[in-house]
N, C-alpha and C positions, 0 to 999 in steps of 0.2 A: 488612485494612489500616488504617492509622490514621486518624484523622477528616481531613476536608478542611482544607486550608490556605487557600481560597478560597470564595467564596460558590457553592453548587451547587444553587439552588431548581430544580426540573422546572418546565417550561412545557408546556402543553398548548394545542394550536392547532386552531382550529376556524372555519375560514374559507370561501374559494371553493375551486375545484379545484386541485388540484397543480400546481405550475408552478415553473420555474426560469428563470433569467438570468444572463447573463454581461456584464461590461464590462471593457475593458483600455485602460489609456493608458500612453504613453512621454513625457510631457511632461517637461519638464526639471526643475521643481520638483515635490519628493514631493507636499505639499499640493494643489497644482493636478492632479497626476496622479490623486491619490485622488479629488477631486471630480468630475474627469472619468469615470473607472470607475465612480464611485457613482451618477453621473446616468445614464449609459447602462444600467448593470444594472437600476436602479430603473424606468426607463422600460419595460424589456422584463417586468417583473414586474407592474406596476399594482397595487401593494398592500404592506403589510407583509410583510416575510419572517419565516418561521420560524427560518432559519438562514442566517447570513453566512459566508462563508470568504474570507479576503484573505491573497495572496502578493505580497509587495514583493521586487523583485529588483535587482541592481546596486547604484549608489551610493546608492540611496535605502534599502537595507536595514537599515542600522543606526541610523536615525533614529527613536529610541524615542518622543519626544515626540508624533509622528505616530500611532504606533500606540496610544499611550494616548487618543488622541482620535477614533479610528475608530468607537467606539460612540455618539459625538455625531453622526457626518453618516451614519451608515448606519441604517435604521431596521429592526431586526430582534431578536427575542427572545433568540436567543444568536449569540454572534460568536466566531470563532477566526481567528488569525491568525499568519503567520510569516514570516522573512527568508530568501529563498531565492538561488540562483545564477542561475536562468532560469525563465520560466514559460510555461504553455501556457493559450491561451484560444481556445474553439471550433476552427477548423481550423488556427491558427497556433501555431507554438513561437518563443518569444522565449528563446533560449539564453542570450544574453550582453546587457550593458548594461540601463540602467534600465528598467524596467516595473512596472506594478502592475495585479494582476487582482482583480475582485470578482465574488464567485459568490454568486448569492441563490436560496435555495429557500423556497417555502410549501407546506406539507405540512398538510392539512386532517387534524385529529384525530390527529395525530403527539403523541408525548411526546419531549420533549429533556432531558437532564440533563447540564450541562456538567462537566467534569473539568479540575482541575488537580493534576499529579503532580509529586513530587519524589523522588529517592533520597538517603537519609540515612545516613551511615555512623555505626555504633553499636560500643561495646564487644562486641557478640555478633554484629556483622556488619552486613550492609546492610538498611534497611528502606524499604519504598515507603510514601509517605504521601501522602494526598489524596483517596483513593477514597471519593466521596460516601455519606453515612449511607443517602441514599435508595435506593441500588442495594446495599446489604449483604447484604439476603435476597431480593430479588425485582428482576427486568429487566424492561422492557417487553417486550410481545410483538413478534417479529420483531427484537429488539435487535441493533444493531450497533454497535461503537466506532469512530468516526472519530479518528485521532489523529496529532499533530504532535509529533515529539520532538527535543530537542537531542542531537546524536551525541556530544558531548564529555561530558555529565553524565548523561545517563539510559540504563539498561540495558534497552532494550526486551525481550531475552530473559528477563530476571527478571519482567518484567511478564506476558509471555506464559505462563510457567510458574505465576506466582500465579493468573491468571485461568483457567488450565485447570483448576485445582483447585477455586476458588471458583465459577466460572461457566463449565462445561463447554459447549462449542458456542457461546460468543459470538464471532462473527467479529470481527478487527480488521482494518482498513483505513486504511492512512496512509503516512507516510514520515518520514524523517530529514531535518532542516532542514540546507540547504546554503549558506547565507549568510554564513558564516565560516570562517575557517581555523584559529582557536585558540579555547579555551574562553573563555566569556564574550562572543563576539562576535555570537551570534545572539539574534534578540529573537523571543520567542513572546508572544502576547496572548489573553487570554479576556475577553470584554467590555471592561471598563475597566481591566483589570488587565494588566501587562506582566512578563516573567520574562527572565532571561538563561541560565537553566538547567531542566532537567525537561521536562515534558511538558504539552500541553493539547490537549482533545478535548471530544467530545460522545457520550454514548449516545444514539442515535436509534432510535426503534421506533414501535409502535403504527400510526398512520395511514399510514406509509411503511415500506417495506422496501428494504433496500440489497442488490444483486446482485453480489458480488464475481467480477471476472474478473482472474487472476493469469498474466500471461504471463511465462514464463521465458526466453524467446527461444531456447530449444534445441529438439532434436529425437533422438528414440531411434535408436540404431543396433543392428544384431544381434538378440539375443535376450534375453528375462528370464532371469535367475540366481536361484537361492536362495542366500543366505549361509550356509554350514557352517561357517565359522570366520572370527572376527573379534576384534579387540583394539582397544578404544576406536575410533579413527578409522582403523586399520589395516584394510584388507581383504585376509585372509589367503586364504581358500578360497571359490570359487563352484562349487557341484555338486559337492564333494568334489575339486576340482583346485585348483591355485594360481591365484590372481586374475588374474595377468599371462599365465597359459597361456591362460585362458578369453578374455580380450583378444585374444591372438594368433589364436585359432580363429575369430573373427569377423573380425579384421583383412584376412584373404586374399579375403573374399568382399565387400568394400566397393570402391566406385569410387575413382577416382585422386582426385577432389576430397574424399571422406569420409576416405581415409586421410591426406591433408594435414591435414583438421581434427582428426583423433585426434592428430597430432602437435603442433598449435598450442593445440588448445582443448577437450580431453577433459574430460568431466564424469560423475559418476555419479548416477543419479537413483533414488532409494529409494522405494517405493510408500508413500504417506501412510496408507492404510487397506488392510489385508490383507483385509477381509470382502468380496471379490468374485473373481469367476472370472476376469475378463478386465480387463485394465489398456489405458488408453488415454492420449492427450495430456490433461495437466492432472491426471493421478492420481500422478506422479511429484514429489517434492520433490528438486531437482536442485542438487549441490553441487559445487565444483572438485575436480578431481584434483591434489593437490599434490607427488605423486612418485611414483615407483615403483624397485623393488629387482630387477634382473634377476637375481641371484643367489637370492635367497630368493622371488621372485614375487609379492612383496607390493604392494600399492598404497595410497598414504595418501590420503585424501579429507578434505574440509573439513566432516566430519559423525561423529557418534557413531552406530556401528553396533553390531549385534547378529545373533547366530544367529537364522536363520528368516526373516529380512526378504527381500524380494523387490527386486532390484535391475536396472538396465539401463543400459548405457552410452550418454552422450548426447553431442553437439557442438554448438557455437553458432558462428553467424556471422551476416552481416546477412540472407542469405537465410533461414536457419532463423527468424530472429528473426520477420521479416516473415509466414513461413508460421504461426509459431505463433500471433502476435496476431490475424491474419485469421480463421484456423480457430477461435480460440476465441470470438471475436465472433460469426462466424457461427453458433456454435452455440447461441447466445443465443436463447431462446423470443421468437417475433415475437407472441404474442398478446397480451403487456402489454408496450406500448413505453415504455421510460424517459422520465422528464420532464426528468432532469440527470444529469450526471457529475462526479466529482472523479477525477483521474488523477495518480498518484505514478509518476512515470517516472525512471529510473536517469540519474544524469547522465554515465554511460558509453553512454547510448544517443544518441539525436539525432544530429548530424552527426559525431559520434565514431564511431559505428556504421554508420549509413546513408548512401547516396550522395545520397538525395534529401532536400529539407527537409521538415519538418512531419510526420515519418513517423508517429509514434503518433497524432497529432491527426488526420490525414488518413484513417488508418484506422477510427478512430471514427466520422467525419462519414460514412465511406461506408458504414458498417454503419447509423449511425442519423443521418440526414441532418437538420441544422440543431440538432441536439442540443446545449444549453446545456452547455458543458464547461469545466472550469478545472483547472490542476494546476500542478505544479513539478518541476523537475529535481532528485533527491534523492540524498543520500548513502547511503540504504539504503531499501528498500520493504517494507511490512509488508502482509501478506495470506494468506489461508488456502489450503492445498491440501488437499483434501478437508475434514476436520474439524480441521486441526491448522493454526493460525497460526504463522507463520515470519517471519523478517526476511530479507530476500533481497537479492542485489546483479544488476545487468544485467537488471532487470526492471521491467514496468510492469504496477502493481497499480491497477486500475480500480474504482470504486464507482458503479454504476448505480442510479440512484434511481427507485422505481416505486412507484405507490399499492398500499397492502396489499390483498390479496384479503380481504374482508370474512369469507369463511369460513375463514380461518386465524386470525381475530382471538379472543381470550378462550379459548385452548386451553392458556393457562399460558405462562409464560416460562421461558429457559433459566435 
């Protein structure tokens, strides 16, 4: 990638124990709301933050001058912020209306490298600009990229492809901003710089590690199949038979409820990594079924498919989304408790999907009581399935922050 368009000096932090805190405000004026949220968050941290993450929602979201001043009122080595539709703070979800959430993290011996990216159109095609020179050849140990991106101007899929080549194995966790309905309406901030396009983020590693939890809200039905014929996004044959015929073969064994979900919300999950004998929840990258042809027996999927991949049909509803998230959170190791979390959940979740309020926030708190968590309702969520980073929909992509195991340090970077 080309050289940075914004300053990107790495910062190394060596202070007290790892800790996070969060503050939220719904005050009428943005400056007052920022100060209240910052005061609450800083009181919970008791010291300078390594990383500050700020989300601004509702009528506050496009007030760029306040974004530019965030670094003056928040004591943090690196700050990223964005305008959003709704926010999450602790166990609360504020889906609509004005709100500000400030999340602070202090991570001893961590390395943070801020990133400001843009996509430029050139005669030879598009170009991603802004990857820091500090990260061209080597990443910190345990590195993860936290990313906030503008959905109108930044092609996250291009970045995912590029980093898969340049830094294979680097997880990306984040979301597409949701604070505007037209190009140029979102605001992103990196320290004192603001942007109305592109993406901002931070590569974080060293003394902290980020554990991604990506809940796509689906559950598998039937059995797995191997693709024996496919044409781009068209599923032609599964196990040597027409794809639609194989779907019908499992349909008859489903419950009435699952049959109804097949008609309303059918998906196909393909295994992200074939290098395993058994597949379970979290191993599948789930994509929509966009249509089927009863005559030819083919099924259209919102993904590129190839012969030899293992796939399984999936369905999604509120119950399956709840089951998926709670199961994935329950599976997280309890030996190293997270000290904080950032949550990027789809704006199609919340009250649009669940009958109970604060669903995703509550699930996280039930698993990790009192965990300082902040997040927003996104127009697309970024997170890895296996070793493959993906842009998702209807997903909760969660970053759990843990102190790095000293035994894993110094073993080289991705």
